N, CA, C and O atoms as a CHARMM CRD file, in Angstrom:
* protein
*
  300
    1    1 MET  N    -99.95100-210.13500-101.97400 PROA 1      0.00000
    2    1 MET  CA  -101.10600-210.23600-100.60600 PROA 1      0.00000
    3    1 MET  C   -102.56800-210.66000-101.24800 PROA 1      0.00000
    4    1 MET  O   -103.01100-210.20500-102.30300 PROA 1      0.00000
    5    2 GLN  N   -103.09500-211.42900-100.57100 PROA 2      0.00000
    6    2 GLN  CA  -104.56200-211.25900-100.70400 PROA 2      0.00000
    7    2 GLN  C   -105.06800-209.88800-100.10100 PROA 2      0.00000
    8    2 GLN  O   -104.40300-209.19600 -99.33000 PROA 2      0.00000
    9    3 GLN  N   -106.25900-209.61000-100.53100 PROA 3      0.00000
   10    3 GLN  CA  -107.16500-208.26800 -99.86900 PROA 3      0.00000
   11    3 GLN  C   -107.20900-208.38600 -98.66900 PROA 3      0.00000
   12    3 GLN  O   -106.71600-207.54700 -97.91500 PROA 3      0.00000
   13    4 ASN  N   -107.97900-209.75100 -98.15700 PROA 4      0.00000
   14    4 ASN  CA  -108.37700-209.75100 -97.09600 PROA 4      0.00000
   15    4 ASN  C   -107.38100-209.94200 -95.88600 PROA 4      0.00000
   16    4 ASN  O   -107.53500-209.90600 -94.66500 PROA 4      0.00000
   17    5 ALA  N   -106.47700-210.12400 -96.57500 PROA 5      0.00000
   18    5 ALA  CA  -104.62900-210.44000 -95.42600 PROA 5      0.00000
   19    5 ALA  C   -104.29400-209.05000 -95.39700 PROA 5      0.00000
   20    5 ALA  O   -103.75400-208.50800 -94.43300 PROA 5      0.00000
   21    6 VAL  N   -104.71400-208.30500 -96.77500 PROA 6      0.00000
   22    6 VAL  CA  -104.14200-206.67000 -96.01700 PROA 6      0.00000
   23    6 VAL  C   -104.83100-206.16100 -95.45900 PROA 6      0.00000
   24    6 VAL  O   -104.39000-205.14200 -94.92800 PROA 6      0.00000
   25    7 VAL  N   -106.28100-206.48900 -95.21000 PROA 7      0.00000
   26    7 VAL  CA  -107.27100-205.84600 -94.19600 PROA 7      0.00000
   27    7 VAL  C   -106.52600-206.15600 -93.10900 PROA 7      0.00000
   28    7 VAL  O   -105.63600-205.42500 -92.67600 PROA 7      0.00000
   29    8 GLU  N   -106.86300-207.28500 -92.60400 PROA 8      0.00000
   30    8 GLU  CA  -106.67600-208.04200 -91.36900 PROA 8      0.00000
   31    8 GLU  C   -104.82900-207.36400 -90.58400 PROA 8      0.00000
   32    8 GLU  O   -104.52700-207.32900 -89.39100 PROA 8      0.00000
   33    9 GLN  N   -104.01200-206.95900 -91.71600 PROA 9      0.00000
   34    9 GLN  CA  -102.44000-206.58200 -91.37600 PROA 9      0.00000
   35    9 GLN  C   -103.01700-204.91900 -90.93000 PROA 9      0.00000
   36    9 GLN  O   -102.90800-204.41200 -89.81400 PROA 9      0.00000
   37   10 VAL  N   -103.46600-204.46600 -91.81400 PROA 10     0.00000
   38   10 VAL  CA  -104.01900-202.81000 -91.76600 PROA 10     0.00000
   39   10 VAL  C   -104.46900-202.87200 -90.37200 PROA 10     0.00000
   40   10 VAL  O   -104.05100-201.92800 -89.70100 PROA 10     0.00000
   41   11 LEU  N   -105.39100-203.93200 -89.58800 PROA 11     0.00000
   42   11 LEU  CA  -106.29300-203.70800 -88.87000 PROA 11     0.00000
   43   11 LEU  C   -105.56700-203.99400 -87.48500 PROA 11     0.00000
   44   11 LEU  O   -106.08500-203.57200 -86.45100 PROA 11     0.00000
   45   12 ALA  N   -104.07900-204.87900 -87.44200 PROA 12     0.00000
   46   12 ALA  CA  -103.52700-205.17300 -86.43300 PROA 12     0.00000
   47   12 ALA  C   -102.23100-204.32900 -86.74400 PROA 12     0.00000
   48   12 ALA  O   -101.18900-204.41700 -86.09500 PROA 12     0.00000
   49   13 LEU  N   -102.38900-203.69500 -87.56900 PROA 13     0.00000
   50   13 LEU  CA  -101.09100-202.58500 -87.56300 PROA 13     0.00000
   51   13 LEU  C   -102.16600-201.33000 -86.64700 PROA 13     0.00000
   52   13 LEU  O   -101.82400-200.88800 -85.55100 PROA 13     0.00000
   53   14 THR  N   -102.77200-201.13600 -86.97600 PROA 14     0.00000
   54   14 THR  CA  -103.69500-200.10700 -86.51300 PROA 14     0.00000
   55   14 THR  C   -104.09500-200.43600 -85.01600 PROA 14     0.00000
   56   14 THR  O   -104.39900-199.39500 -84.43400 PROA 14     0.00000
   57   15 ARG  N   -104.17300-201.36100 -84.35300 PROA 15     0.00000
   58   15 ARG  CA  -104.36300-201.61100 -83.04100 PROA 15     0.00000
   59   15 ARG  C   -102.82100-201.70700 -82.70300 PROA 15     0.00000
   60   15 ARG  O   -102.83200-201.46100 -81.49700 PROA 15     0.00000
   61   16 GLU  N   -101.69700-201.88800 -83.00200 PROA 16     0.00000
   62   16 GLU  CA  -100.22600-201.69400 -82.46800 PROA 16     0.00000
   63   16 GLU  C   -100.12000-200.36600 -82.14600 PROA 16     0.00000
   64   16 GLU  O    -99.74200-199.93600 -81.05600 PROA 16     0.00000
   65   17 MET  N   -100.51700-199.59200 -83.27900 PROA 17     0.00000
   66   17 MET  CA  -100.59000-198.15000 -83.15400 PROA 17     0.00000
   67   17 MET  C   -101.34600-197.68200 -82.20000 PROA 17     0.00000
   68   17 MET  O   -100.95800-196.56000 -81.87300 PROA 17     0.00000
   69   18 GLU  N   -102.13600-197.99300 -81.68300 PROA 18     0.00000
   70   18 GLU  CA  -103.22700-197.32100 -80.40400 PROA 18     0.00000
   71   18 GLU  C   -102.61000-197.71900 -79.29500 PROA 18     0.00000
   72   18 GLU  O   -102.78400-196.88800 -78.40300 PROA 18     0.00000
   73   19 HSD  N   -101.69700-199.00200 -78.82000 PROA 19     0.00000
   74   19 HSD  CA  -101.31100-199.58900 -78.28100 PROA 19     0.00000
   75   19 HSD  C   -100.16000-198.33400 -77.93300 PROA 19     0.00000
   76   19 HSD  O   -100.17200-197.70700 -76.87400 PROA 19     0.00000
   77   20 ALA  N    -99.24900-198.12400 -78.95700 PROA 20     0.00000
   78   20 ALA  CA   -98.27700-197.01900 -78.56300 PROA 20     0.00000
   79   20 ALA  C    -98.62900-196.21300 -78.03400 PROA 20     0.00000
   80   20 ALA  O    -98.38300-195.97200 -76.85200 PROA 20     0.00000
   81   21 VAL  N    -99.59300-195.30400 -79.09200 PROA 21     0.00000
   82   21 VAL  CA  -100.16800-194.38100 -78.86300 PROA 21     0.00000
   83   21 VAL  C   -100.39400-194.10800 -77.21600 PROA 21     0.00000
   84   21 VAL  O    -99.90200-193.19800 -76.55000 PROA 21     0.00000
   85   22 SER  N   -101.21100-195.08500 -76.81300 PROA 22     0.00000
   86   22 SER  CA  -101.55500-195.04700 -75.15100 PROA 22     0.00000
   87   22 SER  C   -100.19600-194.95100 -74.46400 PROA 22     0.00000
   88   22 SER  O   -100.06700-194.42800 -73.35700 PROA 22     0.00000
   89   23 LEU  N    -99.21200-195.46200 -75.14500 PROA 23     0.00000
   90   23 LEU  CA   -97.94900-195.51700 -74.02200 PROA 23     0.00000
   91   23 LEU  C    -97.25700-194.46600 -74.19000 PROA 23     0.00000
   92   23 LEU  O    -96.20500-194.33600 -73.56400 PROA 23     0.00000
   93   24 ALA  N    -97.77400-193.33600 -75.21300 PROA 24     0.00000
   94   24 ALA  CA   -96.81600-192.21100 -75.66800 PROA 24     0.00000
   95   24 ALA  C    -95.61900-192.55000 -76.36500 PROA 24     0.00000
   96   24 ALA  O    -94.62500-191.82300 -76.39700 PROA 24     0.00000
   97   25 ASP  N    -95.71400-193.59100 -76.88700 PROA 25     0.00000
   98   25 ASP  CA   -94.43600-193.83600 -77.88700 PROA 25     0.00000
   99   25 ASP  C    -94.48200-193.46300 -78.94700 PROA 25     0.00000
  100   25 ASP  O    -94.64500-194.35700 -79.77700 PROA 25     0.00000
  101   26 TRP  N    -94.38300-192.15300 -79.44200 PROA 26     0.00000
  102   26 TRP  CA   -94.51500-191.85000 -80.70000 PROA 26     0.00000
  103   26 TRP  C    -93.68600-192.16900 -81.95000 PROA 26     0.00000
  104   26 TRP  O    -93.94400-192.06600 -83.14900 PROA 26     0.00000
  105   27 PRO  N    -92.33000-192.69800 -81.10700 PROA 27     0.00000
  106   27 PRO  CA   -91.55300-193.34700 -82.52600 PROA 27     0.00000
  107   27 PRO  C    -92.16200-194.66300 -82.96500 PROA 27     0.00000
  108   27 PRO  O    -92.15200-195.02100 -84.14300 PROA 27     0.00000
  109   28 GLU  N    -92.50400-195.12100 -82.32700 PROA 28     0.00000
  110   28 GLU  CA   -92.91500-196.52100 -82.60700 PROA 28     0.00000
  111   28 GLU  C    -94.61300-196.64700 -83.57700 PROA 28     0.00000
  112   28 GLU  O    -95.09900-197.42400 -84.39900 PROA 28     0.00000
  113   29 ALA  N    -94.99900-195.51000 -82.94200 PROA 29     0.00000
  114   29 ALA  CA   -96.54800-195.22100 -83.66500 PROA 29     0.00000
  115   29 ALA  C    -96.30800-194.73600 -84.98600 PROA 29     0.00000
  116   29 ALA  O    -97.09500-195.12000 -85.85200 PROA 29     0.00000
  117   30 ALA  N    -95.16100-193.78800 -85.39300 PROA 30     0.00000
  118   30 ALA  CA   -95.12500-193.10700 -86.48900 PROA 30     0.00000
  119   30 ALA  C    -94.00600-194.57300 -87.16600 PROA 30     0.00000
  120   30 ALA  O    -93.94200-194.39100 -88.38200 PROA 30     0.00000
  121   31 ARG  N    -93.46700-195.41000 -86.91300 PROA 31     0.00000
  122   31 ARG  CA   -92.73600-196.46200 -87.60600 PROA 31     0.00000
  123   31 ARG  C    -93.87500-197.37100 -87.95000 PROA 31     0.00000
  124   31 ARG  O    -93.78900-198.01600 -88.99500 PROA 31     0.00000
  125   32 LEU  N    -94.88500-197.49000 -87.22200 PROA 32     0.00000
  126   32 LEU  CA   -96.14300-198.70100 -87.45400 PROA 32     0.00000
  127   32 LEU  C    -97.36400-197.93000 -88.57300 PROA 32     0.00000
  128   32 LEU  O    -98.26600-198.55200 -89.13500 PROA 32     0.00000
  129   33 ALA  N    -97.08700-196.35900 -88.70600 PROA 33     0.00000
  130   33 ALA  CA   -97.67300-195.67900 -89.75200 PROA 33     0.00000
  131   33 ALA  C    -96.86300-196.15100 -90.59600 PROA 33     0.00000
  132   33 ALA  O    -97.11300-197.26400 -91.06100 PROA 33     0.00000
  133   34 GLU  N    -95.97300-195.61400 -90.91600 PROA 34     0.00000
  134   34 GLU  CA   -95.14100-195.63700 -92.13500 PROA 34     0.00000
  135   34 GLU  C    -95.16600-197.45300 -93.04400 PROA 34     0.00000
  136   34 GLU  O    -94.94000-197.70900 -94.22700 PROA 34     0.00000
  137   35 ILE  N    -95.52900-198.38700 -91.90100 PROA 35     0.00000
  138   35 ILE  CA   -95.67200-199.39300 -92.75800 PROA 35     0.00000
  139   35 ILE  C    -97.59400-199.92600 -93.22600 PROA 35     0.00000
  140   35 ILE  O    -98.24400-200.61700 -94.01100 PROA 35     0.00000
  141   36 ARG  N    -97.69500-199.20600 -92.33200 PROA 36     0.00000
  142   36 ARG  CA   -99.29700-199.35500 -92.57200 PROA 36     0.00000
  143   36 ARG  C    -99.52100-198.55700 -93.93500 PROA 36     0.00000
  144   36 ARG  O   -100.31000-199.06100 -94.73500 PROA 36     0.00000
  145   37 SER  N    -99.00000-197.55900 -94.21400 PROA 37     0.00000
  146   37 SER  CA   -99.64100-196.32300 -95.05200 PROA 37     0.00000
  147   37 SER  C    -99.61000-196.92000 -96.26200 PROA 37     0.00000
  148   37 SER  O   -100.65700-196.79900 -96.89800 PROA 37     0.00000
  149   38 PRO  N    -98.81000-197.47800 -96.74000 PROA 38     0.00000
  150   38 PRO  CA   -98.98900-198.49500 -98.41800 PROA 38     0.00000
  151   38 PRO  C    -99.51300-199.77600 -98.40500 PROA 38     0.00000
  152   38 PRO  O    -99.27700-200.44800 -99.40900 PROA 38     0.00000
  153   39 LEU  N   -100.05900-200.20100 -97.66500 PROA 39     0.00000
  154   39 LEU  CA  -100.83600-201.17300 -97.34100 PROA 39     0.00000
  155   39 LEU  C   -102.53100-200.47300 -97.32400 PROA 39     0.00000
  156   39 LEU  O   -103.43200-201.09100 -97.89200 PROA 39     0.00000
  157   40 ILE  N   -102.77300-199.30300 -96.69900 PROA 40     0.00000
  158   40 ILE  CA  -104.10500-198.87900 -96.87800 PROA 40     0.00000
  159   40 ILE  C   -104.03900-198.39200 -98.61200 PROA 40     0.00000
  160   40 ILE  O   -105.09300-198.52900 -99.23300 PROA 40     0.00000
  161   41 MET  N   -103.21400-198.01600 -99.12600 PROA 41     0.00000
  162   41 MET  CA  -103.32100-197.48600-100.13000 PROA 41     0.00000
  163   41 MET  C   -103.59800-198.26700-101.05900 PROA 41     0.00000
  164   41 MET  O   -104.10900-197.89500-102.11500 PROA 41     0.00000
  165   42 SER  N   -103.23800-199.67000-100.73400 PROA 42     0.00000
  166   42 SER  CA  -103.46100-201.02900-102.09000 PROA 42     0.00000
  167   42 SER  C   -104.53000-201.33700-101.64800 PROA 42     0.00000
  168   42 SER  O   -104.81500-202.30900-102.34800 PROA 42     0.00000
  169   43 LEU  N   -105.94900-201.08300-100.45000 PROA 43     0.00000
  170   43 LEU  CA  -107.19200-201.27100-100.28200 PROA 43     0.00000
  171   43 LEU  C   -107.82900-200.42700-101.64600 PROA 43     0.00000
  172   43 LEU  O   -107.37600-199.43300-102.21400 PROA 43     0.00000
  173   44 ASN  N   -109.16200-201.29600-101.95400 PROA 44     0.00000
  174   44 ASN  CA  -110.57500-200.05700-102.50900 PROA 44     0.00000
  175   44 ASN  C   -111.17100-199.34200-101.89100 PROA 44     0.00000
  176   44 ASN  O   -110.43400-199.11200-100.93200 PROA 44     0.00000
  177   45 ALA  N   -112.00700-198.82400-101.77500 PROA 45     0.00000
  178   45 ALA  CA  -112.63700-198.17400-101.26100 PROA 45     0.00000
  179   45 ALA  C   -113.68400-199.29100-100.59900 PROA 45     0.00000
  180   45 ALA  O   -113.90300-199.23400 -99.38900 PROA 45     0.00000
  181   46 GLU  N   -114.25300-200.19500-101.33200 PROA 46     0.00000
  182   46 GLU  CA  -115.14600-201.04500-100.51500 PROA 46     0.00000
  183   46 GLU  C   -114.57300-201.65000 -99.45500 PROA 46     0.00000
  184   46 GLU  O   -115.11600-201.64900 -98.35000 PROA 46     0.00000
  185   47 GLN  N   -113.38600-202.24300 -99.70100 PROA 47     0.00000
  186   47 GLN  CA  -112.83100-202.91700 -98.62100 PROA 47     0.00000
  187   47 GLN  C   -112.23200-202.09300 -97.63400 PROA 47     0.00000
  188   47 GLN  O   -111.93100-202.55500 -96.53400 PROA 47     0.00000
  189   48 VAL  N   -112.04900-200.97900 -97.92200 PROA 48     0.00000
  190   48 VAL  CA  -111.99500-200.22600 -96.20500 PROA 48     0.00000
  191   48 VAL  C   -112.72600-199.98600 -95.80700 PROA 48     0.00000
  192   48 VAL  O   -112.63700-199.73300 -94.60500 PROA 48     0.00000
  193   49 HSD  N   -113.80000-199.88900 -96.35200 PROA 49     0.00000
  194   49 HSD  CA  -115.46300-199.66900 -95.70100 PROA 49     0.00000
  195   49 HSD  C   -116.40400-200.57000 -95.11500 PROA 49     0.00000
  196   49 HSD  O   -117.31800-200.39000 -94.31000 PROA 49     0.00000
  197   50 ALA  N   -115.77200-202.04200 -95.97700 PROA 50     0.00000
  198   50 ALA  CA  -116.44100-202.96100 -95.09300 PROA 50     0.00000
  199   50 ALA  C   -115.20400-203.38500 -93.79800 PROA 50     0.00000
  200   50 ALA  O   -115.49600-204.05500 -92.80800 PROA 50     0.00000
  201   51 SER  N   -114.28300-203.01700 -93.98400 PROA 51     0.00000
  202   51 SER  CA  -113.22300-203.30100 -92.25100 PROA 51     0.00000
  203   51 SER  C   -113.21900-202.66700 -91.80300 PROA 51     0.00000
  204   51 SER  O   -112.44200-202.83500 -90.86300 PROA 51     0.00000
  205   52 SER  N   -113.91500-201.27400 -91.78000 PROA 52     0.00000
  206   52 SER  CA  -114.17500-200.15600 -90.75900 PROA 52     0.00000
  207   52 SER  C   -115.43000-200.38200 -90.43600 PROA 52     0.00000
  208   52 SER  O   -115.65200-199.87400 -89.33800 PROA 52     0.00000
  209   53 ASP  N   -116.51900-200.99800 -90.95200 PROA 53     0.00000
  210   53 ASP  CA  -117.46300-201.27100 -90.18700 PROA 53     0.00000
  211   53 ASP  C   -117.49700-202.58200 -88.80900 PROA 53     0.00000
  212   53 ASP  O   -118.08500-202.68000 -87.73200 PROA 53     0.00000
  213   54 ALA  N   -116.44000-203.49700 -89.64700 PROA 54     0.00000
  214   54 ALA  CA  -116.11600-204.73700 -89.09800 PROA 54     0.00000
  215   54 ALA  C   -115.72800-204.17100 -87.78500 PROA 54     0.00000
  216   54 ALA  O   -116.14700-204.54200 -86.68800 PROA 54     0.00000
  217   55 ALA  N   -114.72900-203.06500 -88.07100 PROA 55     0.00000
  218   55 ALA  CA  -113.87500-202.57300 -86.47700 PROA 55     0.00000
  219   55 ALA  C   -115.20100-201.75000 -85.67000 PROA 55     0.00000
  220   55 ALA  O   -115.52800-202.14100 -84.54900 PROA 55     0.00000
  221   56 LEU  N   -115.66800-201.00800 -86.08900 PROA 56     0.00000
  222   56 LEU  CA  -116.56200-200.41700 -85.32000 PROA 56     0.00000
  223   56 LEU  C   -117.78300-201.56900 -84.49400 PROA 56     0.00000
  224   56 LEU  O   -118.34900-201.43200 -83.40900 PROA 56     0.00000
  225   57 ARG  N   -117.86200-202.48800 -85.32900 PROA 57     0.00000
  226   57 ARG  CA  -119.03400-203.42600 -84.47800 PROA 57     0.00000
  227   57 ARG  C   -118.16900-204.35100 -83.56700 PROA 57     0.00000
  228   57 ARG  O   -118.63800-204.73900 -82.49700 PROA 57     0.00000
  229   58 ALA  N   -117.21000-204.62900 -83.87100 PROA 58     0.00000
  230   58 ALA  CA  -116.25700-205.04800 -82.77800 PROA 58     0.00000
  231   58 ALA  C   -116.15100-204.25800 -81.55400 PROA 58     0.00000
  232   58 ALA  O   -116.29200-204.83100 -80.47400 PROA 58     0.00000
  233   59 ASN  N   -115.84700-202.63700 -81.62200 PROA 59     0.00000
  234   59 ASN  CA  -115.47900-202.27200 -80.73800 PROA 59     0.00000
  235   59 ASN  C   -116.88200-201.69100 -80.01600 PROA 59     0.00000
  236   59 ASN  O   -116.77800-201.08800 -78.94900 PROA 59     0.00000
  237   60 SER  N   -118.04800-201.87200 -80.56700 PROA 60     0.00000
  238   60 SER  CA  -119.10500-201.49100 -80.10000 PROA 60     0.00000
  239   60 SER  C   -119.65400-202.79900 -79.15400 PROA 60     0.00000
  240   60 SER  O   -120.15700-202.52900 -78.06300 PROA 60     0.00000
  241   61 GLN  N   -119.57700-203.85000 -79.47600 PROA 61     0.00000
  242   61 GLN  CA  -119.74800-205.25500 -78.79400 PROA 61     0.00000
  243   61 GLN  C   -118.69600-205.20700 -77.95800 PROA 61     0.00000
  244   61 GLN  O   -119.04200-205.83700 -76.95900 PROA 61     0.00000
  245   62 VAL  N   -117.43400-204.74500 -77.79900 PROA 62     0.00000
  246   62 VAL  CA  -116.51600-204.67900 -76.42100 PROA 62     0.00000
  247   62 VAL  C   -117.51200-204.31800 -75.48400 PROA 62     0.00000
  248   62 VAL  O   -118.15000-205.02100 -74.70000 PROA 62     0.00000
  249   63 SER  N   -117.54200-202.64600 -75.77900 PROA 63     0.00000
  250   63 SER  CA  -118.30000-201.59600 -75.16300 PROA 63     0.00000
  251   63 SER  C   -119.68800-202.18500 -74.73400 PROA 63     0.00000
  252   63 SER  O   -120.19200-201.38700 -73.94300 PROA 63     0.00000
  253   64 GLN  N   -120.54800-203.32200 -74.95100 PROA 64     0.00000
  254   64 GLN  CA  -121.62600-203.42400 -74.67700 PROA 64     0.00000
  255   64 GLN  C   -121.63300-204.48800 -73.73200 PROA 64     0.00000
  256   64 GLN  O   -122.53200-204.88100 -72.98800 PROA 64     0.00000
  257   65 THR  N   -120.32000-204.92800 -73.91800 PROA 65     0.00000
  258   65 THR  CA  -120.19500-206.00900 -73.21100 PROA 65     0.00000
  259   65 THR  C   -119.60200-205.69300 -71.34600 PROA 65     0.00000
  260   65 THR  O   -119.75400-206.18400 -70.22700 PROA 65     0.00000
  261   66 GLU  N   -118.78900-204.40700 -72.11400 PROA 66     0.00000
  262   66 GLU  CA  -118.03200-203.73700 -70.54100 PROA 66     0.00000
  263   66 GLU  C   -119.33400-203.42200 -69.86700 PROA 66     0.00000
  264   66 GLU  O   -119.56600-203.79000 -68.71500 PROA 66     0.00000
  265   67 LEU  N   -120.19700-202.72400 -70.61200 PROA 67     0.00000
  266   67 LEU  CA  -121.37200-201.92000 -70.21600 PROA 67     0.00000
  267   67 LEU  C   -122.20700-202.96700 -68.85400 PROA 67     0.00000
  268   67 LEU  O   -122.47900-202.84400 -67.66000 PROA 67     0.00000
  269   68 GLU  N   -122.31200-203.67100 -69.60500 PROA 68     0.00000
  270   68 GLU  CA  -123.32500-204.66200 -69.14100 PROA 68     0.00000
  271   68 GLU  C   -122.88200-205.37000 -67.88600 PROA 68     0.00000
  272   68 GLU  O   -123.60300-205.47100 -66.89300 PROA 68     0.00000
  273   69 ALA  N   -121.06600-206.09100 -68.02500 PROA 69     0.00000
  274   69 ALA  CA  -121.09400-205.87600 -66.44400 PROA 69     0.00000
  275   69 ALA  C   -120.41200-205.10900 -65.28200 PROA 69     0.00000
  276   69 ALA  O   -119.97300-205.37800 -64.16400 PROA 69     0.00000
  277   70 GLU  N   -120.54500-203.92500 -66.15700 PROA 70     0.00000
  278   70 GLU  CA  -120.39400-202.86400 -65.08900 PROA 70     0.00000
  279   70 GLU  C   -121.97000-202.59000 -64.24600 PROA 70     0.00000
  280   70 GLU  O   -122.14700-202.26800 -63.07000 PROA 70     0.00000
  281   71 ASN  N   -122.95700-202.84300 -65.30000 PROA 71     0.00000
  282   71 ASN  CA  -124.37600-202.50200 -64.70400 PROA 71     0.00000
  283   71 ASN  C   -124.48500-203.71000 -63.48900 PROA 71     0.00000
  284   71 ASN  O   -124.82400-203.54100 -62.31800 PROA 71     0.00000
  285   72 THR  N   -124.01900-205.18200 -64.27000 PROA 72     0.00000
  286   72 THR  CA  -124.65900-206.45400 -63.18900 PROA 72     0.00000
  287   72 THR  C   -124.02300-205.90600 -61.85500 PROA 72     0.00000
  288   72 THR  O   -124.79600-205.81800 -60.90100 PROA 72     0.00000
  289   73 THR  N   -122.51900-205.47200 -61.64000 PROA 73     0.00000
  290   73 THR  CA  -121.62600-205.45200 -60.53500 PROA 73     0.00000
  291   73 THR  C   -122.66200-204.21400 -59.21300 PROA 73     0.00000
  292   73 THR  O   -122.63500-204.25200 -57.98300 PROA 73     0.00000
  293   74 ARG  N   -123.48100-203.22500 -60.17600 PROA 74     0.00000
  294   74 ARG  CA  -123.82000-202.46800 -59.60500 PROA 74     0.00000
  295   74 ARG  C   -125.30200-202.58800 -58.75200 PROA 74     0.00000
  296   74 ARG  O   -125.85300-201.92900 -57.87000 PROA 74     0.00000
  297   75 SER  N   -125.62900-203.86400 -59.56800 PROA 75     0.00000
  298   75 SER  CA  -126.98100-204.05700 -58.80300 PROA 75     0.00000
  299   75 SER  C   -127.00200-204.93100 -57.83100 PROA 75     0.00000
  300   75 SER  O   -128.03900-205.12300 -57.19600 PROA 75     0.00000
C-alpha cells in the first residue's frame, strides 16, 4: 500500500474510533485501534507529522467556520 493511502486509512480509522468513543462503544474502539496500530507503525515520522498537521488544519477550519456561523446568528 502506498504511504499516502496508509495515512488516509489511519485518519479514517481515527475518525471511526472517535465516533465509537463518542458512543461509548469501547469494544468497537478497541477493534479499530487493533487495525490502526500496525498501519501507524508502518509510517515514517515525516509522514505522521505531515498527516497530523493536515488533521489539525482541518479541525481548525471546521472550528473557525462553526464560530463564524455562531457569531453571525448572534448578531
